[in-house]
N, CA, C and O atoms as CSV, one atom per row, in Angstrom:
chain,resi,resn,atom,element,x,y,z
A,1,MET,N,N,17.540,-2.404,-6.481
A,1,MET,CA,C,16.254,-2.009,-6.291
A,1,MET,C,C,16.103,-0.719,-5.610
A,1,MET,O,O,16.809,-0.502,-4.625
A,2,ARG,N,N,15.276,0.152,-6.014
A,2,ARG,CA,C,15.067,1.463,-5.419
A,2,ARG,C,C,14.012,1.469,-4.342
A,2,ARG,O,O,13.019,0.749,-4.439
A,3,ARG,N,N,14.223,2.313,-3.263
A,3,ARG,CA,C,13.325,2.340,-2.230
A,3,ARG,C,C,12.793,3.838,-2.208
A,3,ARG,O,O,13.529,4.793,-2.454
A,4,TYR,N,N,11.580,3.943,-1.923
A,4,TYR,CA,C,10.891,5.183,-1.845
A,4,TYR,C,C,10.320,5.326,-0.437
A,4,TYR,O,O,9.536,4.452,-0.070
A,5,ASN,N,N,10.597,6.249,0.331
A,5,ASN,CA,C,9.962,6.548,1.583
A,5,ASN,C,C,8.877,7.485,1.506
A,5,ASN,O,O,9.050,8.688,1.311
A,6,ILE,N,N,7.672,6.893,1.670
A,6,ILE,CA,C,6.455,7.695,1.488
A,6,ILE,C,C,5.505,7.592,2.785
A,6,ILE,O,O,5.139,6.497,3.213
A,7,ALA,N,N,5.147,8.770,3.359
A,7,ALA,CA,C,4.369,8.826,4.515
A,7,ALA,C,C,2.936,8.432,4.174
A,7,ALA,O,O,2.546,8.471,3.008
A,8,LEU,N,N,2.223,8.087,5.086
A,8,LEU,CA,C,0.767,7.578,4.879
A,8,LEU,C,C,-0.111,8.697,4.302
A,8,LEU,O,O,-0.906,8.443,3.397
A,9,PRO,N,N,0.031,10.044,4.858
A,9,PRO,CA,C,-0.781,11.101,4.153
A,9,PRO,C,C,-0.326,11.434,2.674
A,9,PRO,O,O,-1.118,11.909,1.860
A,10,GLU,N,N,0.963,11.163,2.382
A,10,GLU,CA,C,1.252,11.374,0.930
A,10,GLU,C,C,0.652,10.294,0.110
A,10,GLU,O,O,0.152,10.590,-0.975
A,11,MET,N,N,0.656,9.064,0.532
A,11,MET,CA,C,0.028,7.948,-0.034
A,11,MET,C,C,-1.436,8.138,-0.250
A,11,MET,O,O,-1.994,7.794,-1.292
A,12,ALA,N,N,-2.097,8.744,0.850
A,12,ALA,CA,C,-3.571,9.022,0.683
A,12,ALA,C,C,-3.813,10.052,-0.331
A,12,ALA,O,O,-4.880,10.034,-0.945
A,13,ILE,N,N,-2.917,10.958,-0.570
A,13,ILE,CA,C,-3.161,12.040,-1.535
A,13,ILE,C,C,-2.939,11.546,-2.979
A,13,ILE,O,O,-3.609,12.031,-3.891
A,14,VAL,N,N,-1.962,10.537,-3.222
A,14,VAL,CA,C,-1.817,9.832,-4.449
A,14,VAL,C,C,-3.002,9.050,-4.720
A,14,VAL,O,O,-3.533,9.093,-5.830
A,15,ALA,N,N,-3.492,8.274,-3.691
A,15,ALA,CA,C,-4.763,7.544,-3.938
A,15,ALA,C,C,-5.868,8.231,-4.154
A,15,ALA,O,O,-6.687,7.709,-4.910
A,16,ALA,N,N,-6.136,9.355,-3.652
A,16,ALA,CA,C,-7.363,10.240,-3.980
A,16,ALA,C,C,-7.266,10.825,-5.340
A,16,ALA,O,O,-8.247,10.875,-6.081
A,17,THR,N,N,-6.002,11.303,-5.702
A,17,THR,CA,C,-5.982,11.840,-7.059
A,17,THR,C,C,-6.217,10.756,-8.179
A,17,THR,O,O,-6.901,11.036,-9.163
A,18,ARG,N,N,-5.646,9.519,-8.019
A,18,ARG,CA,C,-5.915,8.472,-8.832
A,18,ARG,C,C,-7.489,7.907,-8.876
A,18,ARG,O,O,-8.038,7.410,-9.859
A,19,GLY,N,N,-8.026,8.099,-7.651
A,19,GLY,CA,C,-9.489,7.854,-7.594
A,19,GLY,C,C,-10.194,8.833,-8.395
A,19,GLY,O,O,-11.102,8.451,-9.133
A,20,MET,N,N,-9.849,10.146,-8.321
A,20,MET,CA,C,-10.700,11.126,-9.023
A,20,MET,C,C,-10.514,10.898,-10.528
A,20,MET,O,O,-11.422,11.167,-11.314
A,21,ALA,N,N,-9.322,10.395,-10.931
A,21,ALA,CA,C,-9.025,10.241,-12.402
A,21,ALA,C,C,-9.818,9.061,-12.865
A,21,ALA,O,O,-10.269,9.040,-14.010
A,22,GLY,N,N,-10.028,7.982,-11.946
A,22,GLY,CA,C,-10.784,6.893,-12.343
A,22,GLY,C,C,-12.194,7.169,-12.347
A,22,GLY,O,O,-12.940,6.649,-13.177
A,23,ALA,N,N,-12.627,8.022,-11.394
A,23,ALA,CA,C,-14.204,8.316,-11.392
A,23,ALA,C,C,-14.547,9.150,-12.707
A,23,ALA,O,O,-15.580,8.923,-13.337
A,24,GLY,N,N,-13.641,10.111,-13.085
A,24,GLY,CA,C,-13.797,10.795,-14.253
A,24,GLY,C,C,-13.810,9.993,-15.465
A,24,GLY,O,O,-14.655,10.237,-16.327
A,25,ALA,N,N,-12.922,9.019,-15.628
A,25,ALA,CA,C,-12.906,8.241,-16.757
A,25,ALA,C,C,-14.271,7.255,-16.707
A,25,ALA,O,O,-14.887,7.008,-17.744
A,26,GLY,N,N,-14.622,6.797,-15.594
A,26,GLY,CA,C,-15.815,5.968,-15.438
A,26,GLY,C,C,-16.941,6.679,-15.892
A,26,GLY,O,O,-17.743,6.110,-16.632
A,27,LEU,N,N,-17.143,8.092,-15.477
A,27,LEU,CA,C,-18.238,8.750,-15.842
A,27,LEU,C,C,-18.242,9.056,-17.417
A,27,LEU,O,O,-19.322,9.190,-17.992
A,28,LEU,N,N,-17.224,9.147,-17.998
A,28,LEU,CA,C,-17.079,9.350,-19.467
A,28,LEU,C,C,-17.614,8.186,-20.268
A,28,LEU,O,O,-18.069,8.313,-21.404
A,29,ILE,N,N,-17.528,6.987,-19.579
A,29,ILE,CA,C,-17.996,5.728,-20.416
A,29,ILE,C,C,-19.410,5.290,-19.933
A,29,ILE,O,O,-20.032,4.395,-20.504
A,30,SER,N,N,-19.865,5.941,-18.895
A,30,SER,CA,C,-21.138,5.338,-18.431
A,30,SER,C,C,-22.363,6.045,-19.059
A,30,SER,O,O,-22.215,7.011,-19.809
A,31,ASP,N,N,-23.560,5.548,-18.740
A,31,ASP,CA,C,-24.652,6.202,-19.221
A,31,ASP,C,C,-25.543,6.629,-18.004
A,31,ASP,O,O,-26.749,6.749,-18.218
A,32,PHE,N,N,-25.099,6.847,-16.857
A,32,PHE,CA,C,-25.728,7.251,-15.579
A,32,PHE,C,C,-26.385,8.752,-15.819
A,32,PHE,O,O,-27.569,8.966,-15.560
A,33,LEU,N,N,-25.574,9.683,-16.296
A,33,LEU,CA,C,-25.982,11.142,-16.247
A,33,LEU,C,C,-26.290,11.413,-17.680
A,33,LEU,O,O,-25.913,10.666,-18.583
A,34,ARG,N,N,-27.030,12.571,-17.877
A,34,ARG,CA,C,-27.308,13.131,-19.155
A,34,ARG,C,C,-25.845,13.353,-19.918
A,34,ARG,O,O,-24.857,13.734,-19.291
A,35,PRO,N,N,-25.828,13.111,-21.141
A,35,PRO,CA,C,-24.507,13.223,-21.930
A,35,PRO,C,C,-23.645,14.550,-21.630
A,35,PRO,O,O,-22.440,14.521,-21.384
A,36,GLU,N,N,-24.429,15.716,-21.685
A,36,GLU,CA,C,-23.669,16.985,-21.497
A,36,GLU,C,C,-23.124,16.980,-20.124
A,36,GLU,O,O,-21.951,17.287,-19.914
A,37,THR,N,N,-23.979,16.623,-19.136
A,37,THR,CA,C,-23.375,16.664,-17.750
A,37,THR,C,C,-22.290,15.693,-17.476
A,37,THR,O,O,-21.290,15.968,-16.811
A,38,ARG,N,N,-22.555,14.453,-18.063
A,38,ARG,CA,C,-21.464,13.311,-17.918
A,38,ARG,C,C,-20.173,13.812,-18.425
A,38,ARG,O,O,-19.131,13.671,-17.785
A,39,ARG,N,N,-20.239,14.410,-19.600
A,39,ARG,CA,C,-18.932,14.728,-20.218
A,39,ARG,C,C,-18.210,15.863,-19.372
A,39,ARG,O,O,-17.032,15.820,-19.018
A,40,THR,N,N,-19.004,16.763,-19.140
A,40,THR,CA,C,-18.394,17.845,-18.358
A,40,THR,C,C,-17.746,17.402,-16.973
A,40,THR,O,O,-16.602,17.716,-16.645
A,41,VAL,N,N,-18.632,16.618,-16.180
A,41,VAL,CA,C,-18.086,16.124,-14.885
A,41,VAL,C,C,-16.881,15.163,-15.146
A,41,VAL,O,O,-15.821,15.274,-14.531
A,42,GLY,N,N,-17.114,14.216,-16.095
A,42,GLY,CA,C,-16.001,13.320,-16.294
A,42,GLY,C,C,-14.713,13.827,-16.716
A,42,GLY,O,O,-13.676,13.442,-16.176
A,43,TRP,N,N,-14.731,14.750,-17.743
A,43,TRP,CA,C,-13.544,15.417,-18.136
A,43,TRP,C,C,-12.909,16.255,-17.042
A,43,TRP,O,O,-11.684,16.307,-16.934
A,44,THR,N,N,-13.687,16.880,-16.266
A,44,THR,CA,C,-13.170,17.710,-15.173
A,44,THR,C,C,-12.465,16.847,-14.085
A,44,THR,O,O,-11.319,17.094,-13.708
A,45,LEU,N,N,-13.196,15.850,-13.618
A,45,LEU,CA,C,-12.450,14.865,-12.649
A,45,LEU,C,C,-11.084,14.167,-13.279
A,45,LEU,O,O,-10.029,14.010,-12.665
A,46,LEU,N,N,-11.323,13.829,-14.493
A,46,LEU,CA,C,-10.141,13.199,-15.127
A,46,LEU,C,C,-8.939,14.295,-15.246
A,46,LEU,O,O,-7.797,13.979,-14.912
A,47,ALA,N,N,-9.203,15.405,-15.664
A,47,ALA,CA,C,-8.243,16.358,-15.767
A,47,ALA,C,C,-7.529,16.808,-14.379
A,47,ALA,O,O,-6.331,17.080,-14.305
A,48,ILE,N,N,-8.385,16.845,-13.355
A,48,ILE,CA,C,-7.967,17.163,-11.994
A,48,ILE,C,C,-7.089,16.004,-11.514
A,48,ILE,O,O,-5.995,16.198,-10.984
A,49,GLY,N,N,-7.578,14.872,-11.707
A,49,GLY,CA,C,-6.733,13.688,-11.270
A,49,GLY,C,C,-5.570,13.493,-11.852
A,49,GLY,O,O,-4.620,13.140,-11.154
A,50,VAL,N,N,-5.417,13.684,-13.230
A,50,VAL,CA,C,-4.162,13.521,-13.982
A,50,VAL,C,C,-3.196,14.749,-13.606
A,50,VAL,O,O,-2.055,14.546,-13.190
A,51,LEU,N,N,-3.704,15.979,-13.771
A,51,LEU,CA,C,-2.930,17.147,-13.483
A,51,LEU,C,C,-2.320,17.152,-12.034
A,51,LEU,O,O,-1.151,17.510,-11.885
A,52,SER,N,N,-3.068,16.770,-10.993
A,52,SER,CA,C,-2.573,16.773,-9.712
A,52,SER,C,C,-1.688,15.661,-9.419
A,52,SER,O,O,-0.853,15.797,-8.525
A,53,THR,N,N,-1.777,14.536,-10.095
A,53,THR,CA,C,-0.919,13.321,-9.942
A,53,THR,C,C,0.497,13.702,-10.371
A,53,THR,O,O,1.463,13.332,-9.703
A,54,ILE,N,N,0.628,14.410,-11.435
A,54,ILE,CA,C,2.040,14.530,-12.029
A,54,ILE,C,C,2.950,15.288,-10.929
A,54,ILE,O,O,3.967,14.712,-10.543
A,55,PRO,N,N,2.630,16.514,-10.432
A,55,PRO,CA,C,3.520,17.035,-9.467
A,55,PRO,C,C,3.748,16.228,-8.261
A,55,PRO,O,O,4.866,16.146,-7.752
A,56,ILE,N,N,2.698,15.622,-7.785
A,56,ILE,CA,C,2.777,14.733,-6.454
A,56,ILE,C,C,3.862,13.618,-6.826
A,56,ILE,O,O,4.815,13.452,-6.064
A,57,ALA,N,N,3.742,12.918,-7.886
A,57,ALA,CA,C,4.605,11.890,-8.266
A,57,ALA,C,C,6.129,12.410,-8.382
A,57,ALA,O,O,7.092,11.866,-7.842
A,58,MET,N,N,6.160,13.465,-9.118
A,58,MET,CA,C,7.494,14.093,-9.303
A,58,MET,C,C,8.271,14.404,-7.911
A,58,MET,O,O,9.467,14.195,-7.707
A,59,THR,N,N,7.328,14.950,-6.999
A,59,THR,CA,C,7.877,15.184,-5.689
A,59,THR,C,C,8.339,13.910,-4.882
A,59,THR,O,O,9.403,13.865,-4.265
A,60,LEU,N,N,7.415,12.866,-4.954
A,60,LEU,CA,C,7.702,11.681,-4.174
A,60,LEU,C,C,8.840,10.945,-4.704
A,60,LEU,O,O,9.702,10.469,-3.965
A,61,PHE,N,N,8.860,10.832,-6.098
A,61,PHE,CA,C,9.915,10.095,-6.581
A,61,PHE,C,C,11.250,10.685,-6.783
A,61,PHE,O,O,12.250,10.038,-7.093
A,62,GLY,N,N,11.192,12.139,-6.559
A,62,GLY,CA,C,12.456,12.860,-6.502
A,62,GLY,C,C,13.161,12.755,-5.191
A,62,GLY,O,O,14.308,13.182,-5.060
A,63,ARG,N,N,12.474,12.174,-4.187
A,63,ARG,CA,C,13.077,12.029,-2.883
A,63,ARG,C,C,13.536,10.479,-2.600
A,63,ARG,O,O,13.640,10.022,-1.462
A,64,ARG,N,N,13.779,9.787,-3.720
A,64,ARG,CA,C,14.115,8.352,-3.481
A,64,ARG,C,C,15.379,8.218,-2.646
A,64,ARG,O,O,16.231,9.097,-2.518
A,65,ASP,N,N,15.394,6.938,-2.059
A,65,ASP,CA,C,16.751,6.566,-1.246
A,65,ASP,C,C,17.307,5.396,-2.031
A,65,ASP,O,O,16.732,4.316,-2.174
A,66,ASP,N,N,18.439,5.717,-2.503
A,66,ASP,CA,C,19.100,4.691,-3.453
A,66,ASP,C,C,19.788,3.572,-2.762
A,66,ASP,O,O,20.594,2.884,-3.388
A,67,ALA,N,N,19.503,3.329,-1.421
A,67,ALA,CA,C,20.042,2.242,-0.750
A,67,ALA,C,C,19.705,0.850,-1.371
A,67,ALA,O,O,18.543,0.658,-1.731
A,68,LYS,N,N,20.519,-0.011,-1.502
A,68,LYS,CA,C,20.305,-1.310,-2.053
A,68,LYS,C,C,19.566,-2.153,-1.126
A,68,LYS,O,O,19.904,-2.105,0.057
A,69,VAL,N,N,18.566,-2.956,-1.490
A,69,VAL,CA,C,17.851,-3.813,-0.747
A,69,VAL,C,C,18.059,-5.216,-1.110
A,69,VAL,O,O,17.773,-5.632,-2.232
A,70,GLU,N,N,18.576,-5.995,-0.139
A,70,GLU,CA,C,18.806,-7.376,-0.446
A,70,GLU,C,C,17.518,-8.230,-0.185
A,70,GLU,O,O,16.820,-8.154,0.826
A,71,THR,N,N,17.315,-9.054,-1.256
A,71,THR,CA,C,16.134,-9.916,-1.105
A,71,THR,C,C,16.542,-11.344,-0.866
A,71,THR,O,O,15.684,-12.214,-0.715
């Protein structure tokens, strides 16, 4: 089993970017706003969420601790 040491602020950043991606996807499938506005805001939030998650995840998972954990 692999262990990943992640600080609370780093976890908050990951959660925020995933939340933005989810909000963007939600706007894309909802009927809350006018279609033009909804698509613009939805795609923007989704793109920011996905694009910012990739480097954060690469940084966090690149610092793994390969110590074995006994269960």
